[in-house]
Structures are given as C-alpha cells and as structure tokens.
N, C-alpha and C positions, 0 to 999 in steps of 0.2 A: 542586466543592470553593468554598470561603468563607475565606476567612485574616481575620484580625482586623487590621485600618489601624491600629491602635496597634505590636502586639507583634506578627505575624506567627502566635499559634496558630489550628491547624483548628477552625473554628467547627463545632459542632452546631447545626444548621440548621431551623428549626420553620416553617409554613405560610406565617408572619408576618417572624418576626423571629428574630436570630440573637443570642447573650450571650457573649463570651470569657472559659473559666474560667480563663484566668492574670488580664489584666486587669480582666476586668467589664464591656468595655464592651459598649454594646449595641449592636447595629443592625436598624433599621426597613426591614420590605420595603414596597414598593410592590405591589399587586397589577397587574402593568403583563405585557399579554404581547408579546414583540418576536418577529417572524418573518421570514425570509426565504428571497427565492428567487430563485432564476438559470436562465435560459431558455438553451438550449446550443440554436446555432440548426443545422443541417446543414452548410453549411460547414467553422465550427468545432468539428463532429464530426470532420470527415475532417480534419480538422488535427488532430487529438488521435490520430485511429486511423494517419496515416503516419507521426507520430514512436514509432518503435519505440523502447523501452529496453531492450529486449530482450541480452542477451551476443551478440557474434559474436565467429565461428573460419573461419580456412581451413579449407575443405574440398565436396570437389569434389560436385558432385551429381552423382548416379549417373543422374539421368534427362535436365537438359540442360546438365552442365559447367559451372554457373557456380561461381567458386568461393569465394561467400562465403554464410556458412548458420547463422542461430541456434542456442544449442545448450542443453539442460537438463539437469545429472547428477544422476539416481536412486536411490538404494538398495534397489535393485529384488527382491534372491534372501537371503542370509540375510547377519549382519552379517560373518561370515567370506569372504567371497567380494564380487567387485568390482565396481563401480557399472555401470548401465547408462549409458550418453550416447547424449540425442535430439536429430536434427538436422535442423532447418527448411532448405530450401532461402531466401534472400531474394528470388532473384527469379520463378519457380515454384511456390514452399514443399511441394516435395516431400517425404515425408519419413521418413526415413531411423533407426534407430538401433545401436551399438555396444554390444557388452560388451565393460568392461575386468578 
C-alpha cells in the first residue's frame, strides 16, 4: 500500500507511477528490485527453540512428577459442552488432556 506524501490519501498504483485522486500529486517509481536475506545459524535456532512462549500452569506430571506444564484450551465438542485442556510437561514433554 502506498499513500500520498502530500495529503495521505491511499494511492492507486500502476506499474511505474501513482497519482493521488485528491490532490493529483504524481509519484514515479524506479524499476529497482529490493531483496533481503537472513541466515540463521544452528546456535541461534537453538536459542529460538529454547525460548518457549506458551503459557505455563501448575499441573503435576503423571509421568515424572514435575509441577509445571504448558497448556492449551480448545473447544473440541459441541458449543454447549465444556472445553478440553491439553497439558505438556515442561520437563519430559508428557502429554495429557482434561475435559472440563
């Protein structure tokens, strides 16, 4: 999306130019291609994986006894029934669910 530099109106863009329908400001574009590239190293990928952003709750794991688990609530059944809460142990990744 492009906006007029003078009045801020949304511009209709053709291949090489744009003209503002309100103030008739003309903008000519150059045929310049812009690219961007980013390389992720194995170390930085490991840091991204380790930084979990999922919500955590106090829930004792049935397998290892750890007291923290990631959780996610979903509506799996009809709308007039409760939701299903899925747990994943933060330590051993054991998965369980609870119908509420």
